[in-house]
C-alpha positions in Angstrom: 126.8 83.4 -67.2 127.8 85.8 -64.4 131.1 84.5 -63.1 130.7 86.7 -60.0 128.5 83.9 -58.7 131.5 81.6 -58.7 133.9 81.1 -55.8 137.3 82.7 -56.2 139.1 79.4 -56.8 136.6 78.6 -59.6 137.2 81.9 -61.3 141.0 81.5 -61.1 140.7 77.9 -62.4 138.7 79.0 -65.4 141.0 81.9 -66.1 144.2 79.8 -66.0 142.8 77.1 -68.2 141.9 79.7 -70.9 145.5 80.9 -71.2 148.6 79.5 -72.9 150.4 77.0 -70.7 153.5 79.1 -70.2 151.5 82.2 -69.2 149.3 80.1 -66.9 152.3 78.5 -65.3 153.8 81.9 -64.6 150.6 83.1 -62.9 150.2 79.8 -61.0 153.8 80.1 -59.7 152.8 83.4 -58.1 149.8 82.1 -56.3 149.9 81.4 -52.6 150.8 77.6 -52.4 148.0 77.2 -49.8 145.3 78.1 -52.4 146.7 76.0 -55.3 145.1 72.7 -54.3 141.7 74.4 -54.3 142.4 75.9 -57.7 143.6 72.6 -59.1 140.5 70.8 -57.9 138.3 73.6 -59.3 139.9 73.0 -62.7 138.6 69.5 -62.7 135.1 70.5 -61.6 134.4 73.5 -63.8 130.9 73.7 -65.2 130.6 72.7 -68.9 129.2 76.1 -69.7 132.8 77.3 -69.7 133.4 75.5 -73.0 131.2 78.3 -74.5 133.5 81.1 -75.8 131.0 83.7 -74.6 131.5 82.5 -71.0 135.2 83.0 -71.3 134.6 86.5 -72.7 132.4 87.3 -69.7 135.1 86.0 -67.4 137.8 88.2 -69.0 135.5 91.2 -68.8 134.7 90.7 -65.1 138.4 90.0 -64.2 139.4 93.2 -66.1 136.8 95.2 -64.3 137.9 93.8 -60.9 141.5 94.9 -61.7 140.3 98.4 -62.7 142.1 98.1 -66.0 141.8 96.6 -69.4 143.6 93.6 -70.9 146.4 94.6 -73.2 146.7 98.1 -71.7 150.2 98.5 -73.2 150.0 99.5 -76.8 151.5 97.1 -79.3 154.2 98.6 -81.5 151.8 98.8 -84.5 149.2 100.7 -82.5 151.9 103.1 -81.2 153.1 103.7 -84.7 149.6 104.2 -86.0 149.0 106.8 -83.3 152.2 108.6 -84.1 151.4 108.7 -87.9 147.9 110.0 -87.2 149.3 112.8 -85.1 152.0 113.7 -87.6 150.0 113.5 -90.9 146.3 113.4 -89.8 144.0 110.5 -89.5 143.4 109.8 -93.2 147.1 109.9 -94.3 148.1 108.1 -91.1 145.7 105.3 -91.8 147.0 105.0 -95.3 150.6 104.8 -94.4 150.0 102.4 -91.5 148.0 100.2 -93.8 150.8 100.1 -96.3 153.3 99.2 -93.5 151.1 96.4 -92.2 150.5 95.0 -95.7 154.3 94.8 -96.2 154.7 93.1 -92.8 152.0 90.5 -93.6 153.5 89.9 -97.1 156.9 89.1 -95.4 155.3 87.0 -92.6 151.7 86.2 -93.6 151.1 84.1 -90.5 152.8 86.5 -88.0 149.6 87.0 -86.0 148.8 83.3 -85.8 152.4 82.5 -84.6 151.5 84.3 -81.4 148.9 81.5 -80.6 149.9 78.4 -78.8 151.6 75.6 -80.9 148.9 73.2 -79.5 146.1 75.3 -81.0 147.9 75.7 -84.3 148.5 72.0 -84.5 144.9 71.2 -83.7 143.6 73.6 -86.4 146.0 72.2 -89.0 144.9 68.6 -88.2 141.8 69.5 -90.2 143.8 70.6 -93.3 145.4 68.6 -96.1 149.1 67.9 -96.1 149.8 70.3 -99.0 148.0 73.2 -97.2 149.9 72.4 -93.9 153.2 72.3 -95.8 152.6 75.8 -97.3 151.6 77.3 -93.9 154.5 75.8 -91.9 157.0 76.8 -94.6 156.0 80.4 -94.1 156.3 80.3 -90.3 159.4 80.8 -88.2 161.4 77.5 -88.0 161.0 77.3 -84.2 157.2 77.5 -84.3 157.0 75.2 -87.3 159.1 72.6 -85.4 156.9 73.0 -82.3 153.8 72.4 -84.4 155.3 69.4 -86.3 156.3 67.9 -83.0 152.6 67.6 -82.0 151.6 65.7 -85.1 151.8 61.9 -85.9 155.2 60.9 -87.1 154.0 59.7 -90.5 152.0 62.8 -91.2 154.8 65.0 -90.1 157.3 63.2 -92.4 154.9 63.8 -95.4 154.6 67.4 -94.5 158.3 68.0 -94.3 158.8 66.2 -97.7 156.2 68.4 -99.2 157.8 71.6 -97.7 161.1 70.7 -99.3 159.5 70.7 -102.8 157.2 73.7 -102.5 156.8 76.1 -105.5 156.6 79.9 -104.9 153.1 80.8 -103.5 151.2 84.0 -104.6 150.9 86.6 -101.7 147.1 86.6 -102.2 146.9 82.9 -101.7 148.9 83.2 -98.5 146.7 86.0 -97.2 143.6 83.8 -97.8 145.2 80.9 -96.0 146.2 83.2 -93.1 142.7 84.4 -92.7 141.2 80.9 -92.9 143.7 79.5 -90.4 143.3 82.5 -88.1 139.6 81.8 -87.8 140.3 78.1 -87.1 143.0 78.8 -84.4 140.8 81.4 -82.7 138.0 78.8 -82.5 140.3 76.3 -80.8 141.9 79.0 -78.5 138.4 80.0 -77.4 137.4 76.5 -76.5 140.6 75.6 -74.6 138.8 75.0 -71.3 138.3 71.3 -71.6 136.9 68.4 -69.6 138.1 65.5 -67.4 141.4 64.0 -68.4 142.2 66.9 -70.7 142.1 69.2 -67.7 144.5 67.0 -65.8 146.8 67.2 -68.8 146.4 71.0 -68.8 147.4 71.3 -65.2 150.4 69.0 -65.8 151.5 71.1 -68.7 151.3 74.3 -66.6 153.4 72.7 -63.9 156.0 71.6 -66.5 156.6 75.3 -67.2 157.1 76.3 -63.5 160.3 76.2 -61.6 161.0 72.9 -59.9 160.7 74.3 -56.4 157.3 75.8 -57.2 156.2 72.6 -58.8 157.2 70.6 -55.7 155.4 73.0 -53.3 152.2 72.9 -55.4 152.1 69.1 -55.7 152.9 68.6 -52.0 150.1 70.9 -51.0 147.7 69.3 -53.5 148.6 65.9 -52.2 147.4 66.8 -48.7 144.0 67.7 -50.2 143.6 65.0 -52.9 146.3 62.3 -53.1 144.7 60.6 -56.1 144.6 63.8 -58.2 148.2 64.7 -57.3 149.3 61.3 -58.5 147.4 61.6 -61.7 148.9 65.0 -62.4 152.4 63.6 -61.7 151.8 60.8 -64.2 150.8 63.3 -66.9 153.9 65.5 -66.3 156.2 62.7 -67.6 154.7 60.1 -69.9 155.9 57.0 -71.8 156.4 59.1 -75.0 158.8 61.4 -73.1 161.3 58.5 -72.7 162.3 59.2 -76.3 164.0 62.4 -75.2 165.8 61.1 -72.0 169.6 61.6 -72.0 171.9 58.5 -71.9 172.9 58.7 -68.2 169.3 59.1 -67.0 168.0 56.4 -69.4 170.5 53.9 -68.1 169.5 54.7 -64.5 165.9 54.1 -65.4 166.6 50.8 -67.2 168.7 49.4 -64.4 165.6 48.4 -62.4 163.6 46.9 -65.3 163.7 43.2 -66.1 164.0 42.1 -69.7 160.5 40.6 -70.0 158.8 43.8 -68.8 160.9 45.7 -71.2 160.1 43.3 -74.1 156.4 43.7 -73.5 156.5 47.5 -73.1 158.3 48.0 -76.4 155.6 46.2 -78.5 153.8 48.7 -80.7 156.1 51.4 -79.4 156.9 54.7 -81.0 160.2 54.6 -82.9 161.8 57.4 -80.8 161.2 55.6 -77.6 162.2 52.2 -78.8 165.5 53.5 -80.3 166.4 55.5 -77.2 165.7 52.5 -75.0 167.6 50.0 -77.1 170.6 52.4 -77.6 171.1 52.3 -73.8 171.2 48.6 -73.5 174.2 46.4 -73.9 174.3 44.1 -77.0 173.7 41.1 -74.8 170.6 42.7 -73.1 169.3 43.8 -76.5 169.5 40.2 -77.7 167.6 39.0 -74.6 164.9 41.6 -75.1 164.5 40.6 -78.8 164.2 37.0 -77.8 161.6 37.8 -75.1 159.6 39.8 -77.7 159.7 36.9 -80.1 158.7 34.3 -77.5 155.8 36.5 -76.2 154.2 36.6 -79.7 150.9 38.4 -79.9 149.9 39.8 -76.6 146.9 41.9 -75.4 147.4 45.6 -75.4 146.4 45.6 -71.8 149.6 43.6 -71.0 151.7 46.1 -72.9 150.2 49.0 -71.1 150.7 47.2 -67.8 154.4 46.8 -68.5 154.8 50.4 -69.5 153.0 51.5 -66.3 155.5 49.4 -64.3 158.4 51.2 -65.9 156.8 54.6 -65.5 156.3 53.9 -61.7 160.0 53.3 -61.5 160.6 56.6 -63.4 158.4 58.6 -61.1 160.0 57.0 -58.1 163.4 58.3 -59.4 161.9 61.7 -60.0 160.4 61.9 -56.5 163.8 60.8 -55.0 165.6 63.5 -57.0 167.7 60.9 -58.9 166.2 61.9 -62.3 165.3 65.4 -63.4 163.4 65.6 -66.7 164.1 68.7 -68.9 161.4 71.2 -68.1 159.0 73.0 -70.5 160.5 76.2 -71.9 163.9 75.4 -70.4 166.9 76.2 -72.7 169.4 73.5 -73.1 173.1 74.4 -73.4 176.2 72.4 -74.3 
């Protein structure tokens, strides 16, 4: 399709959704706050044709043409080295030496190129692989990226993968190269189809805002709220979720729990992720822990809708604290120091 037929806000929306969240957040933070509400609404209303990778390619081409430049105009180090070798030794010898260097680099870090993709895309691609394959791949990635990817997996699967990683035998370079090629194709497929629909788009916007500065986030949401209060509220809810309570520090958690009654808490903790339950209970007094345990036992089996309702009540209290400036969640990409 020809994206020149789209409005400006629609083109910007499609472009941002096709990028990694931190890159998209950086670009969004530089937009005029007055245009952000229109861009956010356009994200939720994009035509389904943008799920076709070819449409994204067309968009990139047209944006590049509009900017009178090409994407990636700065040479990567390997390209610069290749050019230098060709000038020094001629094309044939330069290609040979550059090929040898690249082979050594890939032998040392076979998944180096894939590591440049978003952890979300890597995790999605690995969800289709066996635990033994995932263990081999993550064991040969940098620890920081492997941890990011593991953090996006189910707890039980992640535990099995880590156990398998701890007992790996040496892997032949050829096997690793084949795995890298296979995974690269899978990741590329997920990266190309990153423009999603409905609720996933709201989550994408929320993730972008999590990577922006707090003043930028506040400005964007305030302007968006003037245009569409319901959408602004939905984005806020996705920026800090029930699962995020597992990472809240002691002082903040105690502030959150101060306004929650024991019955609501008892219901909310049913079928709860271990990290969240442990963090909640660790910030309750022994007496309140006993009361919550008693309430859970008395409640017996309850409908999941009641559990979700209790969690929603707690999350409303959390978001009220955030809006009042009394609780500030750690932000995406933010470095924590002691």
